N, C-alpha and C positions, 0 to 999 in steps of 0.2 A: 462774340469773342473779342477781347481787347487786343489790338495790334500795337506794336511798338512804334513810336514816332521815329523819324529819321535821326534825331538826336539820341534817343534811347538805343537805337540800333548800333550806335558807335561805342556803347559801353562794353567793357571786356566780358561781362557776364551775359550779354544779349544772346550768346550762342545757346544758353540753356533754354531759351524760349523755343528753339527749334526742336527740342526733344519731343518725342511722342509722350503723351501723358501715360504714366504707368498705371495699369488697372489694379484695383484692390485685390488682395489675396482671394483665391477661390473660396467661395462659401460665405464671405462676409456680407455681400449684398443680399444673399438669400436669407440670412439671419434677420436682416432689417425688414425685408419684404414680407415676413411672416405676419406682420400687423402688430398692434400694440401688445407689449409684454404685460404680464400680470404684475400687480403691485408688489407681490412678495419677491420678485426678481429685481426690483429697483433698489437703489441706494437713495433713500429720500433725503432731502436737503438737511433735515435735522440730524441725520446720521452721516453727514458728509465726511467725517473722519475716516469712515470705512474705505474711502477711495485711496487712502494712503497705504493700503494693503493691495498687492497685485492680485487681481482676480479676472481672468479672461475666459471664464466659463461661458459656453455658448448661450446659456439662458440669461446671462447678464448683458448681452449685446442687443441693441435695438432702441426702441423708443416706447413711450407710454404716458399714461396720465396718473399723477398722484391722487390720493383721495380728495384733496382740496381742489382738484381740477387743473392744477399747474402741470406743465409738461416736463418730460425727462428724456434725455438722450444719453446713451452710453455706447462708445465704440472703442476699438483698439486697432493699432497698426504695428506689425512687426517690421523693424528696420534692421536688417542684418549687418549693414556696413556703417551704421550711424552710432555715434557716441554721445554721452551726455554733454560733453564740451561743445559738440557741434550744435546741439539744440540750444544751449545757453547763448552761443554766439549768434545763431540765426535770429533769435528774438531781439537781440540788441542791434542787429545789422539790417534786417529787411525793411524796417519802417522808415528808413532814412531817404528812400527814393521809391517812387511808385513802381518803376520798372522792376525793382527787386521783389516787390509784392506780386507783380504780374507773373513773373517766371514760376512762382509757386504753383499757380493754377491758371494758365492763360485763358481758359474757357470761362472762368467765373470770377476772377479778380481783376479789378479795374484801376483802383488808385488807393493810396494811403497818404494821410497827413499825420504827423506826429508832433507831440509836444516834447519839451525837454531833450532836444536832440543832443545838446552838449553832454547830458548825463549818459547817453547811450555810447558815447565814445570816450568817456572819462576812465582812463586806465587806473585811477586810484580806487575805483569801485569794482568789486568782484563781478565777473561777467554775468553770473546768474542773477545778480541783484540790480543790474543796470535798468532792467525793464520795470522795476517796481516804481510806482507813482507816475509812469508815463501813460499818456492817452493816445490811442490810435483812432483816427476817423477813417474808416475804410468804405469803399464802394465795392460791394460783393454780392454775388448771387448764390444764396444757399438753398435754392430750389424753387423759389417763387418769384424770380426776377430780380434784377439788380436793386439793391437798397443800401442806404447809408447806415452804417452801424458804428457806434462809438464804443470803444473798449477801454476801460480804465484798469490797467494792470496793477495787481496788488501784491503787497508783502504777504506771503502765505500765512504768516503768524497772526494776521488779522482775520483770517478765514477759518483756520483749523486750530485745534487745541495744541498747546505746547507739548503735552504728553504724547499725543499721536504723532506729531512731527518728529520728536526725538526718538521714538521707538520704531519709526518706519524704516524700511530698507530702500526708500526712494533714492534714485540717482540724482534727479532734479525735478523741479515742479514749476509750472507756469499757471497762474490763475488771474482772473479778472472779472470785473462787473461789466457786462455788455449792456446794450440799450434795454434789453428785455430779459436778460438771463445772467446767472452766474456760470462761468465756464472754468473748467480746471483740466489741465493736462498733466498727468502724473507719469513720470518716465522711470522705468525700472530696467536694470540690466537683465537681459534675457537669461533665464535660469539654466538652460541646458544647451545654449547655442550662442554664437557671437552676436553682438549688436544689442539693441534695446527693444523694449515694448513701450509704446506710447499709448496710454489709456486716456480717453477723453470723456468728460462728463459735462453735461449742460443741464441746469435746472431753470427751465423757462418759466418766467413769472416772478423770479426772485433776484435780488442782489443781497450781498452780505456787507454790512458796514460795521467794522469793529466787533465782529462776531455776532452782530444782531441781524436777524432776517428782516429785509425790507421788501414788501410786495410791490412790484413795479408793473404788474398787469392786474386789472381789477378782477376780483374773485368770480364775478359773474361772466367773465370772458373765458371761453374755452377755445383754445387754438385748434384749427383744423388739423386732421392727421397729416395732411400734405405738408404742413409747416415742419412738424416734428420729423417725419420721414425724410423730407428733403434735407434737413440739417444733418441727420445721421448719414445719409448717402454722401453729402458734401464732405463731411468730416473724413470718411475713409478715402474719398477721392483725393483731397488735397494732401493728406498725410502720406498716402501711398506714393504720390508723386514726389513729395519731399524726400522720402526715403531713397528715391532713385538718384536725384541730382545733388543732394546736400553733401555727400562725401567728396564729390568732385569739386564742388564750389568751395568747400572748406579747405581742401588740399591746395587749391589754386590761390585763394585769397589770404588765408591765414598761414599756411605752411609754405607758400610760394613755390609750389611744385608745378611741373608741367602735367597737364591732363589730356587725355584723349577721349572724346565722346563718340567716336565713330560707331561703336556697337549700338548706340542708343539713338542715332540720328534718324530723322524722318527720311 
């Protein structure tokens, strides 16, 4: 677990590090631990426009292998107190200092370096677009020990069709090419409750460049189940915890409100 340095402990947001990590919703871990899902329950990368429609059916949650041997992970997290504005702000904000990344998941996040920091604070750019074209280099443990991962965040219009984006009921979206995978977080307003549903999809073995598929893991390499399962479990862990602290952090930082974390403190 990464500890905060004395300098980082002086940051106003260091108090969020002291929070207990919030456990994922009941049943989500069990869905992942069932083992690989059948191909018919996956959204294959060539059908990726389908993730722009909200579908949190239990059979869609988990991990598995596509027919070509590439990996697939699909999870979701319900965040009752989070809004799309908070998500957009978080992705522009957290990469600017490593301690910000650490409070997201203090057990698994170690550091972040970012390019184009000026873009992330440029008020002339809409908040949801500031992350586009930015690269994060993170040190993170997604289940197999700490590793350096490079994430190039993308304009969604270079990944998904114009028609699908325009017809979607998305609240917001974040996507990027990682070192070994295309990732996408689609955020929808919860249909029958307050808050949002954050749906995460990872296609391990591929990137997308200007709508074209690029294989980044050789076809003869089949990733161990542990890698896919670990990523799925990490996804629900970090986003469940985000759902706990982000409303308070946003209220304090953006809305300049006083907040009390006493009910959540260790």
